[in-house]
N, C-alpha and C positions, 0 to 999 in steps of 0.2 A: 434606521435600524431600531428594532424593539429589543428591550432587555428584560431579563427574567431573574428571579431569585435562584441562587445556587446553594441549595441545602441550607446549612446554618451560617454560611459565610456572609459577612457584611460587605458583599460585592455582588454586582449584577452582571450576568453574562449575556452576550448577544444571543438572540433566538437561534441564529444560524452559526454553527462552528465550521471551520475549514478542516476537513480530513485529508491528510496528505498521503492517502493510500492509492489513489488513482490519478496521479499527476500525468500530464501529457507525455507520451514517449515517442521515440523515433523508431520507425519501422516495426512498431509493436513489441519492441524489446523492453521488458519491464526494468531492466538494469540501466537502460539508456534513456534517461529523462530528458525531455526537451527543456533544458534549464532556463533559457530566456523567457519562454512562454510560462513555465511554471512559476518563476519568480514574479513575472508581471501579474499573474492571476492572484497569487498570495497577497501581493502588495495592494492590488485593487480591492480585494476583500477587506483588508485592514483599513484602507483609506475610506471605505464605505461602512465602517462601523463594526466589522467582525472583530471580536476581541479574544477569541479562543481558537488556538491552532493545535491540532492533534496529529502526531506522527508516531512512529514505532521503529524499533530496531530492525524488524524484518521487512518493513514495507519497501517495495521496489528492490528486493534482494539486497537490502542494506544501504541503498542510495538515497532514500527519502530524507533521512536526517541530514545528510550532507547538503542537499538542495535547500531544505528548510533553513539551515544555518546561513546559507548565502542570502536567502530572501530576507532574513531578519537583520541584515546589515543596514547601515545608513539610518539608524534610529528606529527601525521597525520593531526591534526586540522590546523596546520600552513601551510599545503601544498595545501589546497583547499579553495574554497568559499562555504559556507554552506547556504542552503536555507530551510526554512520550512514555514508552512502555518497556518493561523488562521482559524479555522473551523466556518465560519460565520453562517452556518445553525444552529449551536448549541448555538449561542449567543442570550440571551433573554433580557439582561440588560447591561448597560455600564460597570458595575463592572466585567462582565465576561471577558472583554478584558485583564485586568491585571491578573485575576485568571488563565486563560488559558495560557497566555504568560509566566508567572512565572513557571507554571508547565512544559512548553516546555523547558525552560532554564535548569530546574532541570533534566529533562530526558536526555537532550543532554549533560549535564555536561559542559556547556559553560557559559560565562558571556555576550557574545553578538553574534550576527549573522551578516552575510554579506548581505543576501537577505531575505526579508520577503514578503509573499504573502497573500492576502485574497483569501481563497480557494473556488473555484467553484461558482463564482458570476453568478447570474441569475437575470432576470427581477424582480422576486418577492422578492429576498433577498437584493439586493443592496439598494433600498430606505430605508429599515428597518434599516440596520446597519449604513447607512449614517446618518440617523436621530439620531441614538444613539451616533454619534460623533466619528465614527471610524477613519476618516481622521485626526481630531484634535489629537486623541489618538496616531496615528501613527507618526504624526509630532513631538509630544512631546517625544516619544520613540527614534526617530532618533536624536533629539537634545541632548538627554541624553546619546547617544552612544550605545544604545541597539541593533540597527541594522542600516545598512548603506543605503540600497536601498529598495524601496517599489514597489511592483507589484501585480498582481492578476492572478489567473487562471480562466478559463471561460468555461461555457457550456450553450450557448444560441444563439440567432440569431444575425446577423450582426448589425442591428440597435441598439440593446441593447449594444453590444460591443462598437460601436462608441460612444454611449451616455456616457458610463463609461469612455472611454478615454478622452472625452471632459469635464467630471466633475472635473478633477483634473489635474493641470499643471505639477506636479512633479513626475508622474509615471516614473520609470526607465525601466520597462519591463513588459511583459505580457506572459502568458503561454496558448497555444492553442492546441486543438486536430487538427492535420494536417498530412495528408499523401496523396498518389496519389488517394486513393479512396474517400477522404474527402476534396478535393480541394474546393468544393462549399458547404460544410457542416458547419453549425453554422457560426462562424465568417469567416472561409475559407480564400481564397486568398485575398478577399477584405479587410478583417481584418488585414492580414499580411501587405498589402500595406499601409493601413491607419495608423497603429501603427508605422511602420517603418518610414513613412513620418513625424511622430511626434518625431522621434529620439529614439524610444523605442527599447530595445532589444527584440528579439522574441525567446522564448523558446518553442520548439515543443514537445508536449507529444503525445504518441501513434503513433510514426512514422511507427510502424508495426501493427497498428490497434489492439492493445491489444494482439499482438502475432499471430493474424490470418494470416497476410501476411508472417509469418515465417513458417507456416505449409506447408507440401507438397501440392502444388496447385492441383486443379482439372485438369483432362487431357486437357480440352479445354484451360486452362490458361498455363499449362506446355508447350503446343505446341507453344504458343506465345513467351515464354521466349526462347525456343529452336530455334526459327526462327531468333533471334537476332545475328548479326555477332560477337558482343562482348559478350562472355559468362560470366554471373554473376549468383550468387545465387539469389533466390527471395528476400532474406533478403537484399542483397547488392543493388539490383535494388531499393527497397523501401527507403533505407537510402540515396542513391545517388540522388534520386529524390528530397528529402528534401534539402540536402546540395548543390544541383545545383542552389538553389535560394539564391542570395547574401544577401537578407534581413534577412534570418534565422541566428540566433546566434548559436544555438546548438540544437541537437536532444537528448532528454532524452530517456533512455531505462531502463525499469523495468526488470532487469535481475534476474533470479532465479536459475542459475547454473553457475559454474565456466567456463564451455565450452562456454557459451553464452558471458561471459565477454571477454574471449580470442578472440573469433571470431569477436565480435563487435568492439573491439579495433583495430584488424587488418584491418577491413573495414574502420574504421575512419582514420586510418593511410593513406589510399589512397584517402580520401575525397578531399583534396586540389589538388590532381593530376588529378582529373576527371572533365571533362566538358562534359556533355551529349550533343551529337549531335542532330540535328533536327530529324534524323532517329531514334535515340534511344528514344527520347521523344515520337515518334509515336509508338514505340514498347510498351512503358509503357501505353499509351492511349489505345492501343489494348488490353492489359492485363486488364485494368480497365473495358473496354466494355465486355470482356469475362466473368469477374466476374459478372457484372451486368446482363449479359445474362442468368445467372443461376436463376434470380428472377422468381418465378412462376406467379406473378401478374404484368402485364405490366403497372404499375402506374408510371407516370412521376413526381408526386408531384406538379402538376400545381395548385391544390386547387380549381379548378372550381366546385368541388362537395361540397364545404364548403360555408357557415356553414350548418351543418346537423341540421334539425329542432329538433332533439332529443338530440343534443349535442355530437354525436359520432364523434371522430376525425378520419375520414376515411383515409386520407393519412398516419397518424401515425400508425394506425393498419396495413396498408399494408406494411409500411416500416419495422416495427418490424417483421412481418411475413416473408417478403422477406429476411431480414438480417439473420433470423434463418435458412432459407433454403440455402442461398448463402454460408454461412460458415459452414453448417451442424452442427449447434449449437442450437438445440431446447431448451436446458436448459436455455440459456441466454434469448432466446425469451420469454419463459414462465415467467422468472423473471421480464423482462421489462413490460410484459403485466400485471403483478400483482403489478406494482408500484415500482420496484427495478431496480438498475443498475446505473453505473457511468454517463451515458448519460441522466439519468432521466427516471423514469418509467411513466406509464400511470395511470390516475385516474380511479376509477370505472365508472364514468360518461362518460369517453371517449371510453370505450372498446366496442368491436364489439357486445357483447351480449346485448347492449342497442339498437341495430338496430330494428326498428319497421316495416321494409320492406315497407315503404311508397312509395318508388320508385322515389322520387323527384331527387335524385342524378343521376339516370340513364339518364335523359334527359341532364344533365349538363356535363357528362363525355365525353371528346373528344376521349378517347381511346375505348369507347364502352364496358367498363368493367361491367360485371354483378355484381355490387357491393353488393346487398343483399345476393346473393349466396356466394360470397367470404367472407362476414362477418360471415356467418355460419361456413365456413371452418376455418377461423382464430380462432374463439372462440372454435371450437371443438379441435384444436391442442394446442392452447396456454392457454385456459381457464381451463385446468386440474388442480387439486389440487396440490399444491407444497409439 
């Protein structure tokens, strides 16, 4: 295993971290984790050098922390740094902080944690929990020895991310969605650079974009990978792109099968030995463009069509639709259209079916997209009953 710097800490973290969000389940029931297999996977990873384990209150409908606690018995707790997260979206009053945190310690069967995160901070959530005193609460918990380092995971735009970094001087780390398809998505590369400049460790989630980059690629993308002089699997290309950036502390992988753990550890073992050349970075950029070329709507996200007089979020409708077609994953597109999904769903007011076909957006679109026509298509495909 290769190890990397973690912000300002005098400690090195494994290039690969184990994310306990996609543990193996029985009959596809997220609440029913296959405990023997999950425990075996976690311990195999630790035995092979992984020293960072990430879970959260909400993962597997509250069952992930329980299984992680069992996996860390028999001396395994002492071999790793443990991270879990406060579900800030579920906090209604200040008393919830202690209630939830105590429940987490009980589930994990530990007296303290190494890393603690505020889970999924967004523009609308951060002011609410900040007003409830979450930073003072966290400072007190750290002074009492309940956890050592404070950070947050994030799903919003760069300006929101920067504001949260600036709101508190003692962040140790942050966790961002980041991969070669999402270099400019949400906080993106600018967020990585800004947080690293403040001495924060950078934990990357979704380096394989929720497993999509691990799937057999479409033919147009497969040809790009085949053209590279250095042969790697699509999975390794994605991981090495992340590890090629020195600001990144580690890449989390939510592994759901033993074979995935074995393969990812082997790839991580090579991470410190790989420095992508300029030509290889060009190959990755070509793969990104090939994926994006699968988008049926040629929207660039310039936002010139906004604001819509009727409140429709035109670029977001197009992004959700394009994503569903790019990854051949209509089910996820339908879920996001109906307000669900880890990246945040759409509200009823933002959806394509609210388009009144006034035509104001047509004059503003530099791509000449027939927006009202596409709004009908988006709603016809994604607006179906779940």
